[in-house]
C-alpha positions as CSV (number, residue, x, y, z in Angstrom):
1,X,-4.4,-9.0,-145.9
2,X,-4.8,-10.8,-149.5
3,X,-5.4,-14.7,-149.7
4,X,-4.7,-16.6,-153.0
5,X,-7.6,-17.2,-154.9
6,X,-7.4,-20.7,-155.5
7,X,-9.0,-22.5,-158.6
8,X,-10.1,-26.2,-158.8
9,X,-8.1,-28.3,-161.3
10,X,-9.5,-32.1,-163.5
11,X,-7.3,-33.8,-165.6
12,X,-8.5,-36.9,-167.0
13,X,-5.5,-38.1,-169.3
14,X,-4.5,-41.5,-171.6
15,X,-2.5,-43.7,-169.4
16,X,-0.3,-44.4,-172.2
17,X,1.7,-40.9,-171.4
18,X,1.1,-41.2,-167.5
19,X,4.7,-41.2,-166.1
20,X,4.9,-38.4,-169.0
21,X,2.2,-35.9,-167.4
22,X,3.2,-36.5,-163.8
23,X,6.7,-35.6,-164.4
24,X,5.3,-32.7,-165.7
25,X,3.0,-31.9,-163.0
26,X,5.8,-32.4,-160.4
27,X,8.3,-30.4,-162.2
28,X,6.0,-27.4,-162.8
29,X,5.2,-27.1,-159.0
30,X,1.6,-25.9,-159.1
31,X,-0.9,-28.3,-158.6
32,X,-1.9,-29.6,-155.0
33,X,-2.9,-32.9,-155.8
34,X,-6.2,-34.9,-153.3
35,X,-7.6,-37.6,-153.2
36,X,-10.3,-38.6,-156.2
37,X,-13.6,-39.1,-154.6
38,X,-15.1,-42.0,-156.9
39,X,-18.8,-41.5,-158.8
40,X,-21.3,-43.9,-158.2
41,X,-22.0,-44.0,-162.0
42,X,-18.0,-45.0,-162.9
43,X,-16.3,-47.9,-161.0
44,X,-12.6,-46.6,-160.9
45,X,-9.9,-48.8,-160.2
46,X,-6.1,-47.8,-158.6
47,X,-3.9,-46.7,-161.6
48,X,-0.5,-49.0,-160.6
49,X,0.0,-52.0,-162.6
50,X,1.9,-55.1,-160.8
51,X,5.3,-53.5,-162.7
52,X,4.8,-50.1,-161.8
53,X,4.0,-51.3,-158.0
54,X,7.1,-53.9,-158.3
55,X,8.7,-50.1,-159.1
56,X,7.5,-48.4,-156.1
57,X,9.0,-51.0,-153.7
58,X,11.6,-51.3,-155.7
59,X,12.8,-47.5,-154.9
60,X,11.4,-47.7,-151.4
61,X,14.0,-50.3,-150.9
62,X,16.6,-48.7,-152.5
63,X,16.2,-45.6,-150.6
64,X,16.1,-47.8,-147.3
65,X,19.5,-48.9,-148.0
66,X,20.7,-45.8,-148.9
67,X,19.2,-44.1,-145.4
68,X,21.1,-47.2,-143.7
69,X,24.7,-46.6,-145.5
70,X,24.1,-42.6,-144.9
71,X,23.4,-43.6,-140.9
72,X,26.3,-45.4,-141.0
73,X,28.9,-43.1,-142.8
74,X,27.3,-40.2,-140.7
75,X,30.1,-41.4,-137.7
76,X,33.1,-40.8,-140.4
77,X,31.6,-37.1,-140.9
78,X,32.9,-33.6,-139.1
79,X,30.4,-33.7,-136.3
80,X,26.9,-31.0,-136.4
81,X,28.0,-28.2,-134.6
82,X,25.9,-25.7,-132.5
83,X,25.2,-23.7,-135.0
84,X,23.9,-26.3,-137.8
85,X,21.7,-27.7,-134.6
86,X,19.8,-24.9,-134.5
87,X,20.2,-23.1,-138.1
88,X,20.5,-26.2,-140.5
89,X,21.9,-25.5,-144.2
90,X,21.6,-27.8,-147.0
91,X,24.1,-29.0,-149.8
92,X,24.2,-26.4,-152.7
93,X,24.5,-28.2,-156.0
94,X,24.4,-27.0,-159.7
95,X,22.4,-28.7,-162.7
96,X,25.8,-30.2,-164.5
97,X,27.3,-31.9,-161.4
98,X,24.0,-33.2,-160.2
99,X,23.6,-34.7,-164.1
100,X,26.8,-35.9,-163.7
101,X,26.6,-37.6,-159.9
102,X,23.1,-38.8,-161.3
103,X,24.1,-40.4,-164.8
104,X,27.6,-41.6,-163.7
105,X,27.7,-42.6,-159.5
106,X,28.0,-46.4,-159.0
107,X,25.1,-46.2,-156.2
108,X,24.5,-49.6,-156.0
109,X,28.3,-50.4,-155.8
110,X,29.1,-48.1,-153.0
111,X,25.5,-48.6,-151.1
112,X,26.4,-52.4,-151.3
113,X,30.2,-51.9,-150.3
114,X,28.9,-49.9,-147.3
115,X,26.3,-52.0,-145.7
116,X,28.8,-55.2,-146.2
117,X,31.1,-53.6,-144.0
118,X,28.6,-52.3,-141.9
119,X,27.5,-56.1,-141.5
120,X,30.7,-56.9,-141.5
121,X,31.3,-54.5,-138.2
122,X,27.9,-55.8,-136.6
123,X,29.6,-59.3,-136.8
124,X,32.6,-58.3,-135.8
125,X,31.4,-56.4,-132.6
126,X,29.1,-59.2,-131.6
127,X,32.3,-61.5,-131.8
128,X,34.6,-59.2,-129.7
129,X,31.8,-59.2,-127.4
130,X,31.6,-62.4,-126.9
131,X,35.0,-63.8,-126.7
132,X,35.6,-60.5,-123.7
133,X,32.7,-62.1,-122.4
134,X,35.2,-65.5,-122.0
135,X,38.3,-63.9,-121.5
136,X,36.5,-62.0,-118.1
137,X,34.6,-65.6,-117.0
138,X,38.4,-67.3,-117.3
139,X,40.1,-64.9,-115.8
140,X,39.2,-65.7,-112.2
141,X,40.0,-69.1,-113.2
142,X,43.7,-68.8,-114.4
143,X,45.8,-70.4,-111.6
144,X,43.7,-73.4,-112.4
145,X,46.2,-76.0,-114.7
146,X,43.9,-78.5,-115.8
147,X,42.1,-78.6,-119.0
148,X,38.7,-77.7,-118.4
149,X,37.1,-80.2,-120.7
150,X,38.7,-82.6,-117.5
151,X,36.4,-81.0,-114.6
152,X,33.4,-83.2,-115.2
153,X,31.8,-86.0,-113.3
154,X,32.9,-89.9,-113.6
155,X,31.6,-93.1,-112.4
156,X,33.5,-92.5,-109.1
157,X,34.2,-88.4,-108.5
158,X,32.4,-85.5,-108.7
159,X,33.8,-82.1,-109.4
160,X,32.5,-78.7,-108.7
161,X,34.0,-75.6,-109.3
162,X,32.4,-72.3,-108.3
163,X,32.3,-69.0,-106.2
164,X,31.8,-69.1,-102.3
165,X,32.3,-66.2,-99.6
166,X,34.9,-65.8,-97.1
167,X,33.5,-66.7,-94.3
168,X,31.8,-69.9,-95.8
169,X,34.9,-70.9,-97.3
170,X,36.6,-71.3,-94.6
171,X,34.1,-73.5,-92.9
172,X,33.9,-75.3,-95.9
173,X,37.9,-75.7,-95.6
174,X,37.3,-76.7,-91.9
175,X,34.5,-79.4,-92.5
176,X,35.8,-81.5,-95.5
177,X,39.6,-81.6,-94.1
178,X,38.2,-84.6,-91.8
179,X,36.7,-86.3,-95.2
180,X,38.1,-88.3,-97.2
181,X,39.3,-88.5,-100.3
182,X,38.0,-84.7,-100.8
183,X,40.5,-82.6,-102.6
184,X,39.5,-78.7,-102.0
185,X,41.5,-76.4,-103.9
186,X,41.8,-72.8,-103.9
187,X,42.2,-70.6,-107.0
188,X,42.4,-67.3,-106.6
189,X,40.2,-64.4,-104.5
190,X,38.4,-61.4,-105.9
191,X,37.8,-59.0,-102.4
192,X,36.4,-60.9,-100.4
193,X,34.9,-63.7,-103.2
194,X,37.2,-66.9,-103.5
195,X,36.9,-69.0,-106.3
196,X,37.5,-73.0,-105.7
197,X,37.3,-76.7,-107.0
198,X,36.3,-79.3,-105.3
199,X,36.7,-83.1,-106.4
200,X,35.3,-85.8,-104.0
201,X,34.5,-89.6,-104.1
202,X,30.7,-90.8,-104.2
203,X,31.3,-92.4,-101.1
204,X,30.9,-89.1,-99.0
205,X,28.9,-87.5,-101.3
206,X,26.0,-87.4,-98.5
207,X,28.5,-85.5,-96.1
208,X,28.9,-83.4,-98.8
209,X,25.4,-82.8,-99.3
210,X,24.9,-82.0,-95.6
211,X,27.6,-79.4,-95.4
212,X,26.4,-77.4,-98.9
213,X,23.6,-77.4,-97.4
214,X,24.3,-74.5,-94.4
215,X,26.4,-72.4,-97.2
216,X,25.9,-70.1,-100.0
217,X,27.7,-71.5,-102.8
218,X,27.3,-70.6,-106.6
219,X,28.5,-73.0,-108.7
220,X,30.0,-72.0,-112.4
221,X,29.5,-73.7,-115.1
222,X,32.1,-73.3,-117.7
223,X,31.3,-72.7,-121.7
224,X,31.4,-75.9,-123.8
225,X,33.9,-73.5,-126.1
226,X,36.4,-73.5,-123.6
227,X,38.4,-77.0,-123.7
228,X,42.3,-76.5,-122.6
229,X,43.6,-75.0,-119.4
230,X,42.4,-71.8,-118.8
231,X,45.4,-69.8,-119.4
232,X,45.8,-71.2,-122.6
233,X,42.3,-70.7,-123.6
234,X,43.0,-67.0,-122.4
235,X,45.7,-66.5,-124.4
236,X,43.8,-68.0,-127.2
237,X,40.7,-65.7,-126.9
238,X,43.6,-62.6,-126.6
239,X,45.3,-63.0,-130.0
240,X,41.4,-63.7,-131.0
241,X,40.8,-60.2,-129.6
242,X,43.6,-58.7,-131.5
243,X,42.8,-60.0,-135.1
244,X,39.3,-58.5,-134.7
245,X,40.3,-55.9,-133.4
246,X,43.0,-54.9,-136.3
247,X,40.4,-55.6,-138.9
248,X,38.0,-53.7,-137.1
249,X,40.3,-50.6,-137.7
250,X,40.4,-51.6,-140.8
251,X,36.9,-51.3,-141.8
252,X,37.2,-48.2,-139.6
253,X,39.7,-46.9,-142.1
254,X,37.0,-48.5,-145.2
255,X,34.7,-46.1,-143.8
256,X,36.7,-42.8,-143.7
257,X,37.4,-43.6,-147.3
258,X,33.8,-44.5,-148.5
259,X,32.7,-41.0,-146.0
260,X,34.0,-39.1,-148.7
261,X,31.3,-40.3,-150.9
262,X,28.7,-39.1,-148.8
263,X,27.5,-35.9,-150.6
264,X,27.0,-37.8,-153.6
265,X,24.9,-40.7,-151.6
266,X,22.3,-37.1,-150.3
267,X,22.5,-36.2,-154.0
268,X,21.4,-39.8,-155.1
269,X,18.7,-40.0,-152.3
270,X,16.7,-37.2,-153.2
271,X,16.9,-38.2,-157.0
272,X,15.4,-41.8,-156.0
273,X,13.2,-39.4,-153.5
274,X,11.9,-37.8,-156.9
275,X,11.6,-41.3,-158.4
276,X,9.5,-42.8,-155.7
277,X,7.0,-40.1,-155.4
278,X,6.1,-40.5,-158.8
279,X,4.9,-43.9,-158.2
280,X,3.7,-43.6,-154.8
281,X,1.6,-40.0,-155.8
282,X,-0.2,-42.5,-157.6
283,X,-1.8,-45.1,-155.0
284,X,-3.8,-41.5,-154.6
285,X,-5.6,-41.6,-158.4
286,X,-7.9,-44.2,-159.6
287,X,-9.2,-44.4,-163.4
288,X,-10.5,-46.6,-165.8
289,X,-8.7,-49.3,-168.3
290,X,-7.4,-46.7,-169.9
291,X,-7.8,-43.3,-168.6
292,X,-6.8,-41.9,-165.2
293,X,-7.9,-39.0,-163.8
294,X,-6.8,-36.2,-161.2
295,X,-8.5,-33.5,-159.5
296,X,-6.6,-31.1,-157.1
297,X,-6.0,-27.5,-156.6
298,X,-4.2,-24.6,-158.8
299,X,-3.4,-20.7,-157.6
300,X,-5.6,-18.5,-160.2
301,X,-2.3,-16.7,-161.0
302,X,-0.8,-19.6,-162.4
303,X,-3.5,-21.0,-164.4
304,X,-2.3,-19.3,-168.0
305,X,1.4,-21.2,-167.1
306,X,-0.3,-24.1,-166.2
307,X,-2.3,-24.3,-169.2
308,X,0.7,-23.0,-172.0
309,X,2.6,-25.9,-170.4
310,X,0.3,-29.1,-170.4
311,X,-0.9,-28.0,-173.9
312,X,2.1,-30.5,-175.3
313,X,0.0,-33.2,-174.1
314,X,-3.3,-32.1,-175.4
315,X,-4.0,-35.2,-177.5
316,X,-3.7,-37.5,-174.5
317,X,-5.7,-35.0,-171.9
318,X,-8.3,-33.0,-171.0
319,X,-8.2,-30.1,-168.5
320,X,-11.5,-28.1,-166.5
321,X,-10.3,-25.4,-164.3
322,X,-13.4,-24.6,-161.8
323,X,-14.0,-22.6,-158.9
324,X,-14.5,-24.2,-155.9
325,X,-17.8,-26.4,-155.1
326,X,-17.6,-25.3,-151.5
327,X,-14.7,-23.8,-149.5
328,X,-14.2,-25.3,-146.5
329,X,-11.3,-27.9,-148.3
330,X,-9.7,-25.4,-150.7
331,X,-6.0,-24.9,-149.4
332,X,-4.5,-22.0,-148.3
333,X,-1.8,-19.5,-150.1
334,X,-0.8,-16.4,-148.4
335,X,-0.5,-13.5,-151.1
336,X,2.4,-11.7,-148.7
337,X,4.3,-8.7,-150.3
338,X,7.9,-9.4,-150.6
339,X,8.5,-7.3,-147.5
340,X,5.7,-9.1,-145.1
341,X,7.0,-12.4,-146.2
342,X,10.0,-13.2,-143.0
343,X,6.5,-12.3,-140.7
344,X,4.7,-15.3,-142.1
345,X,7.0,-17.3,-140.0
346,X,5.1,-15.8,-136.6
347,X,1.4,-16.5,-138.1
348,X,2.2,-19.9,-139.5
349,X,3.9,-21.0,-135.9
350,X,-0.1,-20.1,-135.0
351,X,-2.2,-21.5,-137.5
352,X,-3.4,-20.4,-141.2
353,X,-6.1,-18.3,-141.9
354,X,-8.9,-20.4,-143.2
355,X,-9.7,-19.3,-147.4
356,X,-12.0,-16.8,-147.0
357,X,-10.3,-15.4,-144.4
358,X,-8.5,-12.5,-143.6
359,X,-4.5,-12.5,-144.1
360,X,-3.4,-10.5,-140.6
361,X,-0.2,-10.4,-141.9
362,X,-0.3,-7.0,-142.7
363,X,-1.1,-5.6,-139.4
364,X,0.5,-8.3,-137.3
365,X,4.1,-7.3,-138.6
366,X,4.6,-3.8,-137.2
367,X,3.2,-4.5,-133.9
368,X,5.9,-8.2,-133.6
369,X,8.4,-6.2,-135.1
370,X,8.0,-3.1,-132.7
371,X,7.1,-5.1,-129.4
372,X,10.4,-7.3,-129.7
373,X,12.3,-4.4,-130.3
374,X,10.9,-2.9,-126.8
375,X,11.2,-6.0,-124.8
376,X,15.2,-6.1,-126.1
377,X,15.7,-2.5,-126.5
378,X,19.3,-2.3,-126.3
379,X,21.2,-0.6,-129.5
380,X,24.4,-3.5,-128.3
381,X,22.1,-6.2,-128.3
382,X,20.1,-5.4,-131.4
383,X,23.5,-4.6,-133.9
384,X,24.5,-8.2,-132.6
385,X,21.4,-10.0,-133.6
386,X,21.2,-8.0,-137.0
387,X,25.1,-9.3,-137.7
388,X,24.4,-12.6,-136.5
389,X,21.5,-12.2,-139.0
390,X,23.6,-11.4,-141.6
391,X,26.2,-13.7,-141.0
392,X,23.7,-16.3,-141.3
393,X,22.0,-15.0,-144.2
394,X,25.1,-15.2,-146.6
395,X,26.9,-18.2,-145.5
396,X,23.8,-20.7,-144.8
397,X,22.8,-22.6,-147.7
398,X,18.9,-23.2,-147.5
399,X,15.7,-23.5,-150.0
400,X,13.4,-20.5,-150.7
401,X,11.8,-19.5,-147.5
402,X,14.4,-21.2,-145.7
403,X,15.8,-17.7,-145.0
404,X,12.9,-15.8,-143.6
405,X,14.3,-16.3,-140.2
406,X,17.4,-14.6,-140.7
407,X,15.7,-12.0,-142.7
408,X,13.2,-11.4,-139.6
409,X,16.4,-11.0,-137.3
410,X,17.5,-8.5,-139.6
411,X,14.3,-6.3,-139.6
412,X,14.1,-6.6,-135.5
413,X,17.4,-6.1,-134.8
414,X,17.6,-3.6,-137.1
415,X,14.1,-1.5,-135.0
416,X,16.0,-3.1,-131.4
417,X,18.9,-0.9,-132.5
418,X,16.7,2.5,-133.2
419,X,14.6,1.6,-129.8
420,X,18.1,1.2,-127.9
421,X,19.4,4.5,-129.3
422,X,15.9,6.3,-128.0
423,X,15.6,4.6,-124.9
424,X,19.7,5.4,-124.0
425,X,20.8,1.8,-124.1
426,X,24.0,0.4,-125.8
427,X,25.4,-3.2,-123.7
428,X,24.1,-1.5,-121.0
429,X,25.9,1.8,-120.6
430,X,24.3,4.9,-121.0
431,X,24.1,6.8,-124.4
432,X,23.1,9.9,-122.8
433,X,27.0,11.0,-122.4
434,X,27.9,10.4,-125.8
435,X,28.1,13.1,-128.1
436,X,25.9,13.3,-131.0
437,X,23.7,10.4,-129.9
438,X,22.4,12.2,-126.8
439,X,20.5,14.2,-129.3
440,X,18.8,11.1,-129.9
441,X,17.9,9.6,-126.3
442,X,14.3,10.3,-125.8
443,X,13.9,8.0,-122.5
444,X,17.1,7.1,-120.9
445,X,16.0,3.8,-118.9
446,X,19.4,4.3,-117.1
447,X,18.5,7.4,-115.8
448,X,17.0,7.9,-112.5
449,X,14.3,10.3,-113.6
450,X,12.8,12.3,-116.6
451,X,13.7,16.0,-117.1
452,X,10.2,16.2,-115.8
453,X,10.8,14.4,-112.8
454,X,9.1,11.2,-113.4
455,X,10.2,7.7,-113.4
456,X,11.5,6.2,-116.4
457,X,10.4,3.0,-116.0
458,X,6.8,4.7,-115.2
459,X,6.9,6.0,-118.5
460,X,8.3,3.2,-120.1
461,X,4.7,1.2,-118.8
462,X,2.6,3.9,-119.5
463,X,3.5,3.8,-123.2
464,X,3.8,-0.3,-123.1
465,X,0.3,0.2,-122.4
466,X,-0.3,2.9,-124.7
467,X,0.7,0.2,-127.6
468,X,-1.8,-2.5,-126.2
469,X,-4.5,0.2,-126.1
470,X,-3.9,0.4,-129.8
471,X,-2.7,-2.8,-131.2
472,X,-6.5,-4.4,-129.2
473,X,-8.6,-1.9,-130.9
474,X,-6.8,-2.8,-134.4
475,X,-7.5,-6.0,-133.9
476,X,-11.3,-5.2,-132.9
477,X,-11.1,-3.1,-136.3
478,X,-9.7,-6.0,-138.4
479,X,-12.8,-8.4,-136.9
480,X,-15.3,-5.0,-138.2
481,X,-13.6,-4.9,-141.6
482,X,-14.6,-8.4,-142.2
483,X,-18.2,-7.8,-141.2
484,X,-18.5,-4.9,-143.7
485,X,-16.6,-7.4,-146.3
486,X,-19.2,-10.1,-145.9
487,X,-22.6,-7.1,-146.0
488,X,-22.6,-7.2,-142.3
489,X,-22.2,-3.5,-141.9
490,X,-24.7,-2.8,-139.3
491,X,-23.2,-5.3,-137.1
492,X,-20.1,-3.6,-137.3
493,X,-21.1,-0.2,-136.4
494,X,-22.9,-1.2,-133.6
495,X,-20.5,-3.9,-132.1
496,X,-16.8,-3.2,-133.6
497,X,-16.7,0.5,-134.3
498,X,-18.7,0.7,-130.8
499,X,-16.2,-1.3,-128.6
500,X,-13.6,0.9,-129.7
501,X,-15.1,3.9,-128.8
502,X,-15.3,2.5,-125.6
503,X,-12.1,1.6,-125.1
504,X,-10.8,4.7,-126.2
505,X,-12.9,7.0,-124.0
506,X,-12.9,3.8,-121.2
507,X,-9.1,4.8,-121.4
508,X,-9.0,8.4,-120.9
509,X,-11.8,7.8,-118.2
510,X,-9.8,5.4,-116.4
511,X,-6.6,6.7,-116.8
512,X,-6.8,10.5,-116.1
513,X,-8.6,8.7,-112.6
514,X,-5.8,6.5,-111.8
515,X,-2.8,9.5,-112.9
516,X,-1.9,8.0,-115.5
517,X,-3.0,10.4,-118.1
518,X,-2.2,14.1,-116.4
519,X,-3.2,17.2,-117.8
520,X,-7.0,16.4,-119.4
521,X,-8.1,19.4,-120.2
522,X,-11.9,19.1,-118.6
523,X,-14.0,19.2,-121.6
524,X,-11.9,16.3,-123.4
525,X,-12.5,14.5,-119.7
526,X,-16.0,15.1,-120.0
527,X,-16.7,14.2,-123.6
528,X,-14.9,10.8,-122.5
529,X,-17.1,10.4,-120.1
530,X,-20.4,10.9,-122.1
531,X,-19.1,8.5,-124.9
532,X,-18.0,6.0,-122.2
533,X,-21.6,5.9,-120.8
534,X,-23.4,6.5,-124.3
535,X,-21.2,2.9,-126.0
536,X,-21.4,1.4,-122.1
537,X,-25.5,1.8,-122.8
538,X,-25.2,0.4,-127.0
539,X,-23.4,-2.1,-125.9
540,X,-25.9,-3.7,-122.9
541,X,-28.6,-3.2,-125.1
542,X,-27.9,-4.4,-129.0
543,X,-24.9,-7.6,-128.0
544,X,-27.7,-9.4,-127.4
545,X,-30.0,-8.2,-130.0
546,X,-31.0,-11.6,-131.2
547,X,-33.0,-12.0,-128.2
548,X,-36.4,-11.0,-128.8
549,X,-37.3,-10.3,-125.3
550,X,-36.4,-6.9,-123.4
551,X,-35.2,-8.2,-120.0
552,X,-33.6,-11.4,-121.4
553,X,-31.3,-8.9,-123.8
554,X,-30.4,-6.3,-120.9
555,X,-29.8,-9.6,-118.3
556,X,-27.6,-10.9,-121.4
557,X,-26.4,-7.4,-122.1
558,X,-25.1,-6.5,-118.6
559,X,-23.2,-10.2,-118.6
560,X,-20.9,-9.5,-122.2
561,X,-20.5,-6.4,-120.7
562,X,-18.6,-7.3,-117.6
563,X,-17.5,-9.8,-119.5
564,X,-15.9,-7.4,-122.3
565,X,-14.7,-5.4,-119.6
566,X,-12.9,-7.6,-117.4
567,X,-11.3,-9.1,-120.7
568,X,-10.1,-5.9,-122.5
569,X,-8.8,-4.3,-118.8
570,X,-6.6,-8.1,-118.7
571,X,-5.6,-8.0,-122.4
572,X,-4.3,-4.5,-122.0
573,X,-2.4,-5.0,-118.3
574,X,-0.5,-8.0,-120.6
575,X,1.2,-5.1,-122.3
576,X,3.0,-4.3,-119.5
577,X,5.3,-7.5,-119.9
578,X,6.9,-4.9,-123.1
579,X,8.3,-3.0,-120.3
580,X,9.0,-5.8,-117.6
581,X,11.4,-7.4,-120.8
582,X,12.4,-4.1,-121.6
583,X,13.8,-3.3,-118.0
584,X,15.5,-6.7,-117.5
585,X,17.5,-6.5,-120.4
586,X,19.3,-3.2,-119.1
587,X,19.6,-4.5,-116.1
588,X,21.4,-7.7,-116.5
589,X,23.4,-5.9,-119.7
590,X,24.3,-3.8,-116.5
591,X,25.5,-7.2,-114.4
592,X,27.6,-8.6,-117.5
593,X,29.2,-5.0,-117.3
594,X,30.0,-4.9,-113.7
595,X,31.6,-8.5,-113.9
596,X,33.6,-7.2,-116.4
597,X,35.1,-3.9,-114.3
598,X,35.4,-6.1,-111.3
599,X,38.1,-8.1,-113.5
600,X,39.6,-5.5,-114.7
601,X,40.7,-4.3,-111.6
602,X,42.9,-8.3,-111.8
603,X,46.1,-7.4,-112.6
604,X,48.2,-9.5,-115.5
605,X,44.9,-11.5,-116.6
606,X,42.3,-9.6,-115.8
607,X,41.6,-7.3,-118.7
608,X,41.9,-10.8,-121.0
609,X,39.3,-12.4,-119.0
610,X,36.9,-8.9,-118.9
611,X,37.5,-9.0,-123.4
612,X,36.4,-12.7,-122.7
613,X,33.5,-12.5,-121.0
614,X,31.8,-9.2,-122.5
615,X,32.3,-11.0,-125.7
616,X,30.7,-13.8,-124.7
617,X,28.6,-12.8,-122.0
618,X,26.9,-10.5,-123.8
619,X,26.4,-12.9,-126.8
620,X,24.9,-15.2,-124.4
621,X,22.9,-13.2,-123.0
622,X,21.3,-11.0,-126.4
623,X,20.4,-14.8,-127.1
624,X,18.1,-15.7,-124.2
625,X,16.4,-12.2,-124.0
626,X,16.1,-12.0,-127.8
627,X,14.9,-15.7,-127.4
628,X,12.5,-14.1,-124.3
629,X,11.6,-11.1,-126.2
630,X,10.0,-13.6,-129.0
631,X,7.7,-15.8,-127.1
632,X,6.2,-12.9,-125.4
633,X,6.0,-10.9,-128.7
634,X,5.1,-13.7,-130.4
635,X,2.1,-14.9,-127.2
636,X,0.9,-11.3,-127.3
637,X,0.4,-11.3,-131.4
638,X,-1.7,-15.2,-130.2
639,X,-3.9,-14.4,-127.0
640,X,-4.2,-10.6,-127.2
641,X,-4.7,-9.5,-130.9
642,X,-5.5,-12.7,-133.1
643,X,-8.0,-13.4,-130.3
644,X,-10.3,-10.5,-131.3
645,X,-10.9,-11.7,-134.8
646,X,-8.6,-14.6,-136.4
647,X,-10.1,-18.6,-136.2
648,X,-7.1,-20.1,-138.4
649,X,-7.4,-23.7,-139.5
650,X,-7.0,-23.5,-142.9
651,X,-4.8,-26.6,-145.0
652,X,-1.7,-25.1,-146.0
653,X,-1.1,-25.4,-150.4
654,X,1.2,-28.3,-151.0
655,X,1.7,-28.4,-154.2
656,X,3.3,-31.9,-155.5
657,X,6.7,-31.4,-156.1
658,X,10.5,-32.9,-155.0
659,X,10.9,-31.8,-151.4
660,X,14.9,-32.5,-151.2
661,X,15.6,-33.9,-147.7
662,X,19.6,-33.1,-148.2
663,X,20.4,-30.6,-151.7
664,X,19.4,-27.6,-152.8
665,X,19.7,-27.0,-157.0
666,X,20.1,-23.9,-158.7
667,X,16.1,-23.0,-158.6
668,X,16.2,-23.5,-155.2
669,X,18.6,-20.9,-153.6
670,X,17.0,-18.4,-151.3
């Protein structure tokens, strides 16, 4: 349950060696750099000069352009699979290949070409959209033979083109017939909408306006780009669109060709990100005209190697290693044994411990693995999960630490196989009838009753509640250990040890009373009752011992005892979910088997469909139940277990290093 000892490191360095030292720190990946508080007696200034500030902007702009190029080329690459979305992988690259790309790849040329065709494509799409709109505008007017440019008012005539409903068109046609000189031409109809052209002399303008006052007419204003007859203009834009679409297809071909450079662009993205980071971190640093300062954190285990590596720059820098002045701001690095590392992700999903707090991983891991196995409780599903995890572990390229999920899946999958064999479940089928394996079955959840006549579900429930009692007691025990470590032995004995005895004795008494524990020897029952009474009394009298007045202490003790008892009772009942999920897995698996059996009764295609459903059905159900098992098992750790002793809130130790987005080097491979 160890946490790495962290030291504070202070570095003062001459500016002439600034980039060398920062690159060395970057490559060492040992120092967590933080902002340097400015001493009152020294006026410090930012250490980036104008040239370096310009370089920082240059790298930021290059990376932004590179990102736009990668976004454009991503459409031409193979789409992300479902497996990639859940289990992402990175591009593995060895050092010779990396050096070759960094030194010889024409980055600016390729990015420029990609962005050029991207811009051209955007312009083409805008032109296509505009031409398509004009063509759409022309379509209802194709029967009009006059040039559009001529459809305008003169000194003596007015011209109106537009859209009118069928009802109003007939009304207009009837009323203008008696007027002279007026020309009404019907151009086309789309459904009940009619496109018309009306030309009339100014002499009848008053009568026309009176007619239009009683009808609905939408006048159409042609685009100024349209001059010739609609049919000719339509054909002209059709030819333009053909040329634009041809150019778009050419751009698509060029994009596909350039997409072959995408991996090299990703490599260069991470290479440039490293150079950018060197400049960005300098924004956190300050110094004088000739010197700059770095303050940060380093693991005590890395101090010797760090000092040896930095000795090369001893003529230009001074290093001080000291204990932290306070522990509140110290970052946390977990010192976890190799076999426990997969469980770190379960802890970090909740919170990191504070610097002086206990790392709960070692006590959490066995319970997490066991509870997951009890929730899934099928040897077949455990085998599927382990096989899937092993496949991902061998095929997915990830950085160090990125494979912890796969290792965790293999651990809990393996334990699920054991739990499934012990409870007699294999893809919903009972193992009790299988030679050899039937001897390993302790509790067959598929059976109607146990040899003693008890329901397997009740036995499973009792075991789940027993695990809950043990889990809660261990959590309280860790709290007591923390108090003893801090020198509060009496508090640990009078609080945590007393609570552990109270829970243990109370479990025997309540379990015997409810019939959950059978054949309790009378002596054991009496001892448990006496211990429960004594520990309850101690709890009431001492839980409020900071109060001086006896009535107040007793009052607080009674209230806290009620809260403690009801809380613990609720916590332990929460572990019944282990039984519920374990039984649900078996029921779901058997449901799939029943449907498969029904399909096998269908001739010809039935067996094929049955085999397909057996594979896909159980795979899907395994994934769903595994997800549920993870969620509920994690919930038991976070709420019922961690709440007994764990505060959390620590900040992760984050050394100054290259955080690669796309690639992993030889040394990074998990």
